[in-house]
C-alpha positions in Angstrom: -141.1 40.8 -21.7 -137.8 43.0 -20.8 -139.6 45.4 -23.5 -142.3 45.9 -21.3 -140.6 45.8 -18.0 -138.4 48.7 -18.7 -141.6 50.9 -20.3 -143.4 50.3 -17.1 -140.1 50.9 -14.8 -139.0 53.5 -16.9 -141.4 55.7 -16.7 -142.1 55.0 -12.8 -138.6 55.8 -12.1 -138.9 59.1 -13.6 -141.5 60.1 -11.7 -139.9 58.6 -8.5 -136.8 60.9 -9.5 -139.0 63.9 -10.4 -140.6 64.1 -6.6 -137.1 63.4 -4.5 -135.8 66.7 -7.4 -138.9 69.1 -6.5 -137.8 68.4 -2.8 -134.5 69.5 -3.4 -136.0 72.5 -5.9 -138.2 74.0 -3.3 -138.4 77.3 -3.0 -137.4 79.6 -0.4 -140.4 81.2 1.9 -142.5 83.7 1.2 -141.0 86.7 3.1 -137.3 85.5 1.5 -139.0 85.3 -2.0 -140.7 88.7 -1.8 -138.7 91.3 0.4 -135.9 92.5 -1.5 -132.6 93.0 -0.6 -133.1 96.5 -0.7 -136.4 96.0 2.0 -134.3 93.9 3.9 -131.3 96.1 4.3 -134.2 98.8 5.1 -135.2 97.0 8.1 -132.2 95.9 9.9 -131.4 99.5 9.8 -134.3 101.0 10.5 -134.5 98.6 13.7 -130.7 99.7 14.8 -131.6 103.4 14.8 -135.2 102.9 16.6 -132.9 100.7 19.5 -129.8 103.2 19.6 -132.4 105.7 19.7 -134.7 104.1 22.7 -131.0 103.5 24.4 -130.5 106.7 24.9 -126.9 106.3 25.5 -124.5 109.2 24.8 -124.0 109.8 21.3 -120.0 110.5 21.2 -119.6 107.2 23.1 -120.9 104.6 19.8 -118.5 103.4 17.5 -118.3 104.8 13.7 -121.2 104.2 12.0 -119.7 101.3 9.0 -121.7 101.7 5.5 -123.7 98.0 5.1 -122.6 95.8 2.7 -124.7 92.3 1.3 -123.2 89.4 3.4 -124.0 85.8 1.7 -126.5 83.7 3.8 -128.8 79.9 3.2 -132.1 80.6 2.1 -134.5 78.1 4.3 -134.0 75.9 1.1 -130.5 75.2 1.2 -130.2 77.7 -1.6 -127.6 81.2 -1.6 -129.3 84.7 -0.8 -127.4 87.6 0.8 -128.3 89.5 4.3 -126.7 92.6 6.2 -125.1 92.3 9.5 -124.4 95.9 11.7 -122.4 95.5 15.1 -122.3 98.5 16.9 -120.7 99.7 20.6 -120.7 101.8 23.3 -118.1 102.4 25.8 -118.8 105.0 28.0 -119.2 106.5 31.3 -121.9 106.6 33.5 -122.9 102.8 32.7 -126.5 102.1 31.7 -128.7 100.7 34.2 -128.6 96.9 32.9 -132.2 96.2 34.4 -133.6 99.7 32.5 -132.3 99.5 29.4 -133.0 95.4 29.3 -136.9 96.9 29.4 -137.1 99.7 27.7 -135.7 97.3 24.6 -137.5 94.7 25.5 -140.8 96.4 24.8 -139.5 97.9 22.0 -138.1 94.9 20.4 -141.9 92.9 21.4 -143.8 96.1 19.9 -141.5 95.1 16.5 -142.8 91.8 16.8 -139.7 90.0 17.8 -139.7 87.1 20.3 -137.9 88.3 22.9 -134.6 86.1 25.4 -132.7 87.2 28.1 -129.5 85.7 29.7 -126.5 86.8 32.1 -123.7 85.2 33.4 -121.5 86.3 35.8 -118.0 85.9 35.3 -116.0 87.3 38.1 -116.8 90.2 39.9 -118.6 91.2 36.1 -122.6 89.9 34.6 -122.4 89.5 31.0 -126.1 89.9 29.9 -127.0 89.4 26.3 -131.3 90.2 25.5 -132.0 88.2 21.6 -134.9 89.7 20.1 -135.7 87.0 16.3 -138.5 87.9 13.9 -139.6 90.7 13.3 -138.6 92.8 10.1 -134.9 91.1 11.2 -133.5 87.9 11.8 -132.5 88.4 14.5 -131.0 91.9 17.2 -128.9 91.4 20.3 -127.2 93.5 22.8 -124.7 92.1 24.9 -123.8 94.3 28.1 -121.0 93.9 30.9 -119.4 97.2 33.2 -118.7 100.2 30.9 -119.9 98.6 27.4 -123.0 97.8 25.4 -122.7 95.7 22.0 -125.7 96.1 19.9 -125.5 93.8 16.8 -128.2 92.3 13.9 -129.1 90.3 11.2 -131.3 90.6 8.7 -133.3 89.0 6.9 -131.7 86.1 4.5 -133.3 87.2 1.0 -133.2 85.8 -3.1 -129.9 88.0 -3.8 -127.2 87.7 -5.3 -123.7 89.5 -4.6 
């Protein structure tokens, strides 16, 4: 009788373990699987460049551009992938009109498929304005505006790949 119980329980336990392990090894999203690291990088580069262009801030106020390097990230299924991060800061005069800059960027990002949120925070005499966009060809983009400075940063979509 003990042997019969083992035969019945054995396959049931194996099937249960198989189901549990399948949940742990779920595939990344289709976009994470089908987009190459180069396409992910290119999507970020293109949106950073077009955003800087529509912002129309004087070119000599931007900090030097650095080559993008792959960065580790976590795919939707919890496994390791790669993405790219870019940060650029503009310091110059005159200060851009924050409302015009925000509206211009919002319209541009929405046309690129990003969902945009705007928030502000006052610290003393300074107001920090943050514009965030998520989706489209990037994971997220952000602009932070304070008097005398605008920071633009973005993160590409995390995709299957290795450093």
